[in-house]
N, C-alpha and C positions, 0 to 999 in steps of 0.2 A: 504495500500499499504507501503511495506517495503520499505522504503526511505534511501539509500545509499550513504555515501559521502564518497572521499579518500582526506586526506591529502597528499599533495606532498609540497614540496621545497629542496632547499639544507641544507646540514645540518646548525645546530647553527643560523637558520632564525627563531624560536622560536617556531616551529611545534609540540615538545610535550609539551612545557610550555602550548600553547594552547589547545592542545587536553586535558592536566589536568583538565584545566581551567572548557570544556565542558564536561566530564564526571565523574572528580573527581578519577579516575579507578586509579591516581598515577602511569602513565607512568616514566617512570627514567626522568631525564631532566637532562645535565650535560653542561660543556662548552667543551666538543671538538665532533667531530666529530662520528657517529653512534654509539648513544648512546642507538637507538632505536635499538636492534636487530631482533626482530620479533614483526611482524606489532600487533600494540595494536588495540582491538576491541572495544568503547563502545558505550553504549545506551542512547541519549541525548534526555530530554523531549523538547519539542518547547514551549517556554515560550508565554502564550496567554491571556490576562489578560478579556478577552469575559469569560473566563470558570468560575471565579470569578462573572463575573455579573448575570449570570444566576444562578447562586450559592447564590445569592445575595436573588432572588426569588423562586428557588423553593430548596429542602430541599432534599439532597442524600446523601447516605451512602459514596460515594467517588468520588472522579475526577480524570478522568483519561485524561491527554495532551497525543496528538500527540508524535511520538519522530523520533529521524534521526540515525541510527547508523553509527557510524565514525571510519572508520580503517586510524590507522595513520601509514604511512607508512614509514621506515626508510631513513635517506638522501641520495639523490641520490648526484653525484658528475658526472663531464664531463668527458664522457666513460663508464659511468655505463653498458650502451648498451652493450658495449664489454668485460664486466665483470670487470671495474676499479671500485674500492671501495669496495663496497659490493656486486657488478656486477647488473646484470638483474634480478636477484630470487625472488625481491619483487616488478616487475613491475606485473606480475599474478597476484599481490595482489589486485590493481585496477581496472582490466578489466571488472569486475562485479558492478562497481560502477553509480548510476548513475549521478553524478557529481564532478567535481574534484575541491578543494580546494586549492588551489595554495599560498599558505605563500609565501609572499618576506617580505626581510629585509629592512626598510623603516627608520633606525635610525641609527645614528654615535655613536660608542660606543667604545674606544680603547682598552678599558679590556674584550670585548667579540669576538673570535676569528673568519673571517671570511673566511672559506673554499678557498679561493680566490685571497684572500689578500687585498681585500677592498671594500668598497658597493659601488653596481651598478647597480640599481634592475632592469634595461632592459639587462643587461649582463646576469644576475642570472635566468631573465625569459627565455631569448635564450637557457640558456643551459639547463633546465630541459625540454621545449620542443623539443628540437632539443634530447634530448635522449629519451622518449615518440614517437618522429616523428620514430628514426631510429629502436626501437624494433616493434612499428608497424608495417614497411617497412618489418623486417624479417618475421612476421606473415605472412605478404603479398602476399610477393615472394611465400613463401611455398603453402599459396592457390593458387595463379597464374601458379603456375608448376604442380598443381591437377587437376586444371580444364583446363588447355590447353592440358592436357593429353587425357582427358577426352573428349573434344569437338572434336577430332578428328574422332571422331562417326559419328558427327551430332547432337545426343542427342542437343533437342535446351533446354532442363533445364543446361545441362553444358555448352552450348555454352551463356546462357544469366550468366551464376556464372563465366567463363572465361572475358565475356565483362566486367562486372563489376569486376570481380580483376584487371583486366586493368588499369582499371581508377585508383583504388586505388591505385596502385604499382606506377604509375605516376604520383598522386598528390603527395604522400608522398616523392619521388625521387627528388621530385622540392622544397623540406624543406617546405610545407604545411600540415595542418593536416588534417585528415578526416573530419570535421565539416565544411570546407571552402567549400565546395564544396554543391552546388544546387543541392543534389539527388532527382532524383525521389521517388514518395512512394513506388515502387516495388524494387527502389537498397536502400531505407533506411530497407525495411526488411531483405536486403540480408546483410548490414551494420552492423544490429543489432546481426546477428549472426555469424559476424566476429570479434565481440569483441572488436573495435578497440579503443584502447584507448584515443586515439586524436579524436574521436567522438563523446566524455563526452563535454557536456559544462562547462566552466570555470569561478569559481569564485575566482578573486585574493584576496586575503587578504593582506593589507598592516600593517604589524605589525611593530609601532612607538613607543617612546618614550610617557610620559606622553606629552610632548609639542607640541608635534604631534596630538593630540586629537582636540584640539578646532580652529587647522587650518591647512591645509595640507602645508607639507613641499615641497623641491624640489622634492626629490625623491617618494612622494605620486602624484604629480602633471605630474610626465614622467608616470608614470604606468596608472594614470586615459586617459593618452591620448593612450596609445598604446592599455589599453583594448576596450576605445571606435573606434580602428579601426580596431579591430577582434570581436567586437560583444560583449565582453566579459562583465560582471560584476565585478564594485571594492567595498569592504567594507575596512574602516580603524577600527583598534582597536591597542588596547597596550595590548599583551598577558601577560605581568606581571601584570598588571592592572587588568585584567579579573581574573588571578588567585588568586590575593587579595580578587576580589569581591568574587568570587565564595565561600571563606572561612566564610565571615560574617554571622551573622543575617540580616534576611529582613530590620529593621528598623534600621541598622547600616548600610547597603547597601546603603539607600534610600540617607542618609547623605553623604558617600564618593562620592556617585555619585554625589550629589549638590555640591561638595568642586572641585570638578572636572569639574562641569560645563558639565555635562550630565544628559540627561533627563531616561536614560534607558543602560543597560549593554550592549558591543559591540555585546556579545552572542546573544541577541533578535535579534538585526540586523544582525548579522550574519545568522540566523538561517531563517526569513522571507526572506533574501536574497536570499537566496539558496531554496526557495519557488518558488520566483519570477523567478531566474532563470530557473525550473524546471517547469513550467507552472503549479503551482501549487494552490491548496485552502484549503480552510479548512470548514467545516461542523460540528454541531453537533446534538444528543441526549442527552435528558434529561430528568430523571423519578427518583425515592425515590431509586431506587440500585445505579445508576450512572448518573453522568455526563462527557459526556465523548467528544473529539475532533475526529475526523475523517479527515485523508487525502484523497482528489480526485484529477483529473485532471482538469482542467476550461474548459467549454462546457459539460461536463458530465453532464446524464439525471438522473433524482431521479431514476430510475430500476438500473443505474450504482453505484450510491450513495453507493444504499442498499447493491449490491453484495460486498462493501468494508464488511461487516461487515458479511454477510453470504451468499453462492450462492445462497443455497436457495430464500433468498430475494429478489435476483433480475427476477430468475426463475418464485417463483409465485407471483409476484409486481401486487398489483392491482391497491392503489393510496398511497398518501404520505399526511400527515397532515406536513403543515409550517406555522413557524411563525418566526420573525426578533427577535434579543435582544433588538433592541429601543424600540418594539412596550410591550414586556415581562417587561422591566426596568419601562413604563409609567402607565400599565395597571394592573402590578405586579402579575399574573398568570394565569394559562391556561383557567380556565374558564372564565376570565374575557376579556380575547382576542377573545375568542370562541363568548361569548355574542355581543362585540362591532364587528363583522364578520372581526376580525383581524388574525385568525384562517384560512388559507387556505387550500382548498381540492386541490391537483394538479395530472396530470396523467402522463402518461408515456413518454411523450413529454416534460416534465418540462424541463428545464435548472437550475438545481442548483447553487445557489449565494454562494459567500463567506460569511461565517455568517450566513445562516440558520439555523434552529433548525427544525429538522424532526422526524415525528413519521411516522413507514411504516407498512402499511396494503400487508398481501399478504394470500397466499394459500402457504401450505403445499405442 
């Protein structure tokens, strides 16, 4: 699965600094609005210590983690959907993403300019959310006009599309995002086709200073309350610290984290939170050629998981050999697990669990 997340937020909230830390792609970061003129795209490896655990027992030529494609969108401002600032030219860049990472400034620093004059995370959230809603509303109104005309003929498909578009326009006009509606499964299909930005799940990324890493400040508390009310997720990190961590060697990184009182980088927490937000999980394949992590949805069956590797694997699926990493660490090898009855044979109905290690048998 090609997972893509878009980073949004007001100028000077730490978006590009976070992007730099995520991708080490060198996106320009400066203390003035609109320093990101073109959307930056980078591929981020998802940290997973289980890969090294498998590698401690199975020697492979390479280790391949899963990845997330990150799109850094230029800072939006109030009125962007009407052409203010750099306008809505950037909104189209996030219509195709799976999730939105909404970076919110949750630190006070008089030396870092705020585009609206002062730090107020809820105001900032409302500004961005409204601009996204306005952008969606414009698109939804065009959609309604199209299907309203087509529905006059009595065509059932056109009527279905018109009714959906009417509810969508009504929702957005009321200032609610598309994700706030309890859509039917059929309507969800139409919603995906419509590519509404506000249909995407949101993870609020609270960018704090170093002091804010060990306990929530008042800004973070307000964001958590807001996120809980709308069913969104929250991750707290310091983009500046993450940028410093990303430049360190592994041993220095561990010492630096320890000095900060942290167990793992905020970027690892962010990656896992994004997976949780989207209902995703990981399974592994392991052999002499490579040890590799694969992204699938929760509740997927073994044939569906095999299809992520290649569609032929799903079409010709026969069975899967499955074992757990704890069993591998305990017994030391696949042969030992097989002898102990810990290597299972599963069929087409098997629901893959997070952390399963799998080998697929299939007909070409």
